[in-house]
C-alpha positions in Angstrom: -146.3 61.1 77.2 -146.3 60.5 81.0 -143.6 58.3 82.3 -144.6 56.2 85.3 -142.2 55.0 87.9 -139.9 52.1 87.6 -142.4 49.7 89.1 -145.1 50.6 86.5 -142.6 50.2 83.7 -141.8 46.7 84.8 -145.5 45.6 84.9 -146.0 46.8 81.3 -143.1 44.8 80.0 -144.3 41.7 81.8 -147.6 41.9 80.0 -146.0 41.6 76.6 -146.5 38.1 75.0 -146.3 36.4 71.6 -149.4 34.4 71.0 -148.4 31.4 69.0 -151.6 29.4 69.4 -153.9 31.9 67.8 -154.4 31.7 64.0 -153.1 34.5 61.9 -155.8 37.0 60.9 -156.1 37.7 57.2 -153.9 36.4 54.2 -155.0 32.7 54.4 -156.8 32.7 51.0 -153.8 34.5 49.4 -151.3 31.9 50.5 -153.4 29.0 49.2 -153.8 30.8 45.9 -150.0 31.2 45.6 -149.4 27.5 46.3 -151.9 26.5 43.7 -150.3 28.8 41.2 -146.8 27.4 41.7 -148.1 23.8 41.4 -149.8 24.7 38.1 -146.6 26.3 36.7 -144.5 23.2 37.6 -147.0 20.9 35.9 -147.0 23.1 32.8 -143.2 23.1 32.6 -143.1 19.3 33.0 -145.7 18.9 30.2 -143.8 21.3 27.9 -140.5 19.4 28.6 -142.1 16.0 27.8 -143.6 17.4 24.5 -140.2 18.7 23.5 -138.4 15.4 24.2 -141.1 13.5 22.3 -140.9 15.8 19.3 -137.0 16.0 19.3 -135.4 12.5 19.7 -131.9 14.0 19.0 -132.1 15.8 22.4 -132.2 12.4 24.1 -129.0 11.4 22.2 -127.4 14.8 23.1 -128.3 14.1 26.7 -126.7 10.7 26.5 -123.5 12.2 25.0 -123.4 14.8 27.8 -123.7 12.0 30.4 -121.0 10.0 28.6 -118.6 13.0 28.5 -118.7 13.3 32.3 -118.7 9.6 33.0 -115.2 7.9 33.4 -114.1 6.0 30.3 -112.2 2.7 30.4 -108.7 3.1 28.9 -107.8 0.5 26.2 -104.7 -0.4 24.3 -105.3 -0.5 20.5 -103.7 -2.7 17.9 -104.2 -2.7 14.1 -105.6 -5.3 11.8 -102.8 -5.5 9.2 -103.1 -6.3 5.5 -100.3 -8.5 4.2 -99.7 -9.2 0.5 -97.3 -11.4 -1.4 -94.7 -13.4 0.6 -95.2 -11.2 3.7 -98.2 -13.4 4.6 -95.9 -16.4 4.8 -93.5 -14.7 7.2 -92.4 -16.8 10.1 -91.5 -13.8 12.3 -92.7 -10.2 12.2 -90.8 -7.4 13.9 -91.0 -3.6 14.0 -88.1 -1.1 14.0 -86.7 2.0 12.5 -84.5 2.7 9.5 -81.0 3.8 10.1 -78.0 4.4 8.0 -75.1 2.0 8.2 -72.8 5.0 8.2 -74.0 8.1 10.0 -71.9 10.6 11.9 -72.0 14.1 13.4 -69.0 15.9 11.8 -67.1 18.4 13.9 -63.8 20.2 13.8 -60.6 18.7 15.3 -59.7 22.1 16.9 -61.6 24.9 18.7 -62.6 27.8 16.5 -65.4 30.0 15.2 -67.1 29.2 11.9 -66.2 31.4 9.0 -68.2 29.6 6.4 -70.6 26.7 6.0 -70.5 25.3 2.5 -73.3 22.7 2.6 -77.1 22.6 3.3 -79.5 19.8 4.2 -80.0 17.3 1.4 -76.7 18.0 -0.3 -74.6 14.9 -1.4 -71.0 15.1 -0.5 -68.0 13.0 -1.5 -65.2 11.7 0.7 -62.8 14.6 1.9 -65.2 17.3 0.6 -64.9 20.5 2.7 -68.1 21.0 4.7 -67.2 24.2 6.7 -64.2 26.5 7.4 -63.2 28.0 10.7 -61.4 31.3 11.1 -57.6 30.8 10.8 -55.9 34.1 10.0 -53.5 33.6 12.9 -52.6 30.1 11.6 -51.9 31.5 8.2 -49.4 34.0 9.7 -47.8 31.2 11.8 -47.5 29.1 8.7 -45.9 31.9 6.8 -43.4 32.4 9.6 -42.5 28.8 9.7 -42.0 28.7 6.0 -39.7 31.7 6.2 -37.7 30.1 8.9 -37.4 26.9 6.9 -36.2 28.9 3.8 -33.6 30.7 5.9 -32.3 27.4 7.3 -32.1 26.1 3.7 -30.1 29.1 2.6 -27.7 28.8 5.5 -27.2 25.1 4.6 -26.4 26.0 1.0 -24.0 28.7 2.2 -22.3 26.1 4.4 -21.9 23.7 1.5 -20.0 26.4 -0.3 -17.8 26.9 2.7 -17.1 23.2 2.9 -16.0 23.1 -0.8 -13.7 26.0 -0.2 -12.1 24.6 2.9 -11.7 21.2 1.2 -9.7 22.7 -1.6 -7.6 24.6 0.9 -7.0 21.4 2.7 -6.0 19.6 -0.5 -3.5 22.4 -1.4 -2.1 22.3 2.2 -1.5 18.5 1.8 0.6 19.2 -1.3 2.5 22.0 0.4 3.1 19.8 3.5 4.4 17.0 1.2 6.8 19.5 -0.5 7.9 20.8 2.9 6.8 24.3 2.1 4.2 24.4 4.9 4.6 23.7 8.5 2.6 21.1 10.3 0.9 23.8 12.4 -0.4 25.5 9.3 -1.6 22.2 7.9 -3.5 21.4 11.1 -5.2 24.8 10.9 -6.5 24.0 7.5 -7.6 20.6 8.7 -9.5 22.0 11.6 -11.3 24.6 9.5 -12.5 21.8 7.1 -13.7 19.6 10.0 -15.5 22.6 11.6 -17.3 23.4 8.3 -18.5 19.8 8.0 -19.7 19.7 11.6 -21.5 23.1 11.1 -23.3 21.6 8.1 -24.7 18.8 10.3 -26.0 21.4 12.7 -27.6 23.4 10.0 -29.1 20.2 8.5 -30.8 19.5 11.8 -32.0 23.1 12.1 -33.5 22.7 8.6 -35.3 19.5 9.5 -36.7 21.2 12.6 -37.9 24.1 10.5 -39.6 21.8 8.0 -41.3 19.9 10.9 -42.6 23.2 12.2 -44.0 24.0 8.7 -45.7 20.6 8.6 -47.2 21.3 12.1 -48.4 24.7 11.0 -50.0 23.2 7.9 -51.7 20.6 10.0 -53.0 23.2 12.4 -54.4 25.1 9.5 -55.9 22.0 8.0 -57.7 21.4 11.3 -59.7 24.5 10.5 -61.3 22.8 7.5 -64.2 20.4 8.4 -64.2 17.6 5.8 -66.5 14.6 5.1 -65.0 11.3 6.3 -67.2 9.3 3.9 -69.5 9.9 1.0 -73.1 10.6 2.0 -75.9 13.1 2.3 -76.2 16.0 4.7 -79.2 15.2 6.9 -78.8 17.9 9.5 -77.1 21.3 9.8 -76.0 21.7 13.4 -74.2 25.0 13.4 -74.4 28.4 11.7 -72.0 31.1 10.6 -70.2 32.8 13.6 -70.9 30.0 16.1 -68.0 28.5 18.1 -67.0 24.9 17.6 -65.3 22.8 20.2 -64.5 19.1 20.1 -66.8 17.4 22.5 -69.0 20.6 22.9 -72.6 20.0 23.8 -74.3 23.4 23.2 -74.1 27.2 23.4 -72.3 27.2 26.8 -69.4 25.0 25.8 -69.6 25.5 22.0 -71.1 23.3 19.4 -69.8 19.8 19.0 -70.6 19.4 15.3 -71.2 21.4 12.2 -73.3 18.9 10.2 -74.6 15.3 10.3 -74.1 13.2 7.3 -75.5 9.7 6.5 -75.0 7.1 3.7 -78.5 6.9 2.4 -77.6 4.3 -0.2 -76.9 1.7 2.5 -79.9 1.7 4.9 -81.0 -1.0 7.3 -83.7 -1.7 9.8 -82.8 -1.9 13.5 -85.6 -4.1 14.9 -86.2 -6.2 18.0 -87.2 -9.8 17.8 -88.8 -11.7 20.7 -86.6 -14.2 22.4 -89.2 -16.9 21.7 -88.7 -16.5 17.9 -85.1 -15.6 17.5 -84.3 -19.2 16.6 -86.3 -18.6 13.4 -84.0 -15.8 12.3 -80.5 -16.3 10.9 -77.8 -14.2 9.2 -78.4 -14.0 5.5 -82.1 -14.8 5.8 -84.4 -13.1 3.2 -87.0 -10.6 4.4 -89.5 -8.1 3.2 -89.6 -4.6 4.6 -92.7 -2.4 4.7 -92.1 1.3 5.5 -95.1 3.2 6.9 -94.2 6.3 4.9 -94.2 4.4 1.6 -97.5 2.4 1.5 -98.0 -0.2 -1.2 -94.2 -0.8 -1.6 -92.2 -3.7 -0.2 -88.4 -3.6 -0.2 -86.1 -6.6 -0.4 -84.1 -7.2 2.8 -81.5 -9.6 4.1 -80.5 -10.2 7.7 -77.1 -8.6 8.0 -76.4 -9.3 11.7 -78.0 -10.8 14.8 -76.6 -8.9 17.7 -75.4 -11.5 20.3 -76.9 -9.7 23.3 -80.4 -9.9 24.7 -82.5 -7.2 26.4 -83.5 -8.7 29.7 -86.2 -6.0 30.4 -87.9 -6.4 27.1 -87.1 -10.1 26.4 -85.9 -9.2 22.9 -82.8 -9.6 20.7 -81.7 -6.8 18.3 -81.5 -7.8 14.6 -80.3 -5.6 11.7 -81.8 -6.1 8.3 -80.1 -4.5 5.3 -82.3 -3.1 2.5 -81.0 -4.1 -0.9 -83.2 -1.8 -3.1 -83.4 1.4 -1.1 -84.6 4.5 -3.0 -84.9 8.2 -2.5 -88.1 7.8 -0.5 -86.4 6.2 2.5 -84.8 8.2 5.3 -83.3 7.4 8.7 -85.7 7.0 11.6 -88.7 6.0 9.5 -90.9 3.4 11.2 -90.7 0.0 9.4 -92.0 -3.6 9.7 -89.8 -6.5 8.8 -91.3 -9.8 7.6 -88.7 -12.6 8.0 -89.5 -15.1 5.2 -89.1 -18.9 5.4 -86.5 -20.5 3.1 -87.9 -22.2 0.0 -88.7 -25.8 0.8 -87.9 -27.0 -2.7 -84.9 -25.6 -4.5 -85.9 -24.5 -8.0 -89.6 -24.9 -7.4 -91.9 -22.5 -9.2 -92.9 -19.7 -6.9 -96.5 -18.4 -6.9 -97.0 -14.8 -8.2 -98.1 -11.9 -6.1 -101.6 -12.2 -7.5 -101.8 -15.9 -6.7 -100.7 -15.2 -3.1 -103.5 -12.7 -2.7 -104.3 -10.2 0.0 -104.6 -11.5 3.6 -105.6 -9.9 6.8 -104.0 -10.6 10.1 -105.0 -9.7 13.7 -102.8 -9.8 16.8 -103.8 -12.8 19.0 -104.4 -10.6 22.1 -107.3 -8.8 20.3 -109.3 -12.0 19.7 -112.1 -12.9 22.2 -113.4 -16.5 22.3 -116.5 -17.9 23.9 -117.2 -21.5 22.8 -117.1 -21.6 19.0 -117.7 -17.9 18.6 -114.7 -15.6 18.0 -115.1 -11.8 18.0 -113.1 -8.6 18.3 -113.9 -5.2 19.7 -113.4 -2.5 17.0 -112.8 1.1 18.1 -114.9 3.1 15.6 -115.9 6.7 15.2 -115.9 8.8 18.4 -113.9 6.0 20.1 -117.0 3.8 20.4 -116.8 0.1 20.7 -118.4 -2.3 18.2 -118.5 -6.0 18.6 -117.6 -7.8 15.4 -117.7 -11.5 14.9 -114.9 -12.9 12.8 -113.8 -16.1 11.2 -110.2 -17.0 11.8 -107.8 -19.0 9.7 -104.1 -19.9 9.9 -102.2 -18.9 13.1 -98.7 -17.6 13.0 -96.2 -16.0 15.3 -98.2 -13.6 17.5 -101.0 -13.1 14.9 -103.9 -14.9 13.3 -105.4 -14.7 9.8 -108.9 -13.2 9.6 -110.9 -14.9 6.9 -114.0 -12.7 7.3 -115.3 -9.9 9.4 -112.5 -7.4 8.9 -111.2 -5.5 5.9 -107.9 -4.4 7.3 -106.7 -1.3 9.1 -109.3 -1.4 11.9 -108.4 -0.4 15.4 -108.8 -3.3 17.7 -108.9 -3.5 21.5 -106.0 -5.6 22.8 -107.5 -7.7 25.7 -111.1 -7.9 26.7 -113.4 -7.2 29.6 -116.8 -8.3 30.7 -117.8 -4.6 31.0 -117.4 -3.9 27.3 -120.6 -3.4 25.3 -121.6 -2.0 21.9 -121.5 1.8 21.8 -119.3 2.1 24.9 -117.0 5.2 24.7 -113.4 4.3 25.6 -110.1 6.2 26.0 -107.3 5.1 23.7 -103.9 4.8 25.2 -101.3 7.1 23.6 
């Protein structure tokens, strides 16, 4: 290849051009065919998809569920439609709370030590002063033995001194006779007198030493007794808080400072409900008032209750007053911290009037007032059904009581109802239930 000079090279480069205005040669029919082929494929896919959706209606529902799963759900607060039977339906006030024992205590040792033996387990009934656990106390046993030996020695010395006093007293009596007969000098008599007085004074010293030794024995006995953890009242062990070999310290809070208690015991025969009553209705509750107690863990059973105490202190933040209701017929099915509902019953209007039976009173359904929606003469509720979907249910209401209304028709009891309403609610809407 012949290379021209620099001037010829520059002319060749200047002649190079990209011709954009000329149509491309060849390949035009192939491009059109490809575009037609892609269009036919897209139309075929759309047709197949439409046929599948028409032949499988469930796919549309699945698609709707998929869209609902990614769509934000309104959060709702749920209340229950309650079923009330017997006198509970006549309650003037209804309050919720938790069972607690009238006497319940975490039992620990009165001194620091390490557990040698735990004598009880959960569920065991104990009597007053029963031994629950024993701490190691070998050193206290030795100290008690030493104190008892010291007390015994002081007692022996005191007895020995009594013998000495009797001897010196007889010597003094003989000296008095000899001095009267002038056969003993005054100096010799004084010596006998001083020995007797010294013996009496020595006895008083030994008597004080014996009292001190006996006090030390009592102290050693008490220190040893502190190593025995005893039940302060009769009850049932509901919690075992420490195990063999763990350290116990009065006021301890855990492993770092030592356990504070060995067991927790409660008097399960005297249970009561600790509940909160709204300030607006506390005037309807009085000490000694009869009540019925429903425990969630024991469905179908109502317990007799009586208001034991109305605590004279309100809760400003919650606008409630604490009330304690004693259960008169507690059984083995009840335990502390169980959720309970208290129905405060009205007093009988006529003393001695015949009371209707439970069958005559019937089964009644009540709904919280904030779950009712009213538009004109129509009343309805939003029921949260399966998969947390809303369903609009028209109800017929009856008697209104404190915070709740009787439902005559429309509900069967136990339904989950939305508290409060919204114009955006509709049948089938999926919601998120507040926990």
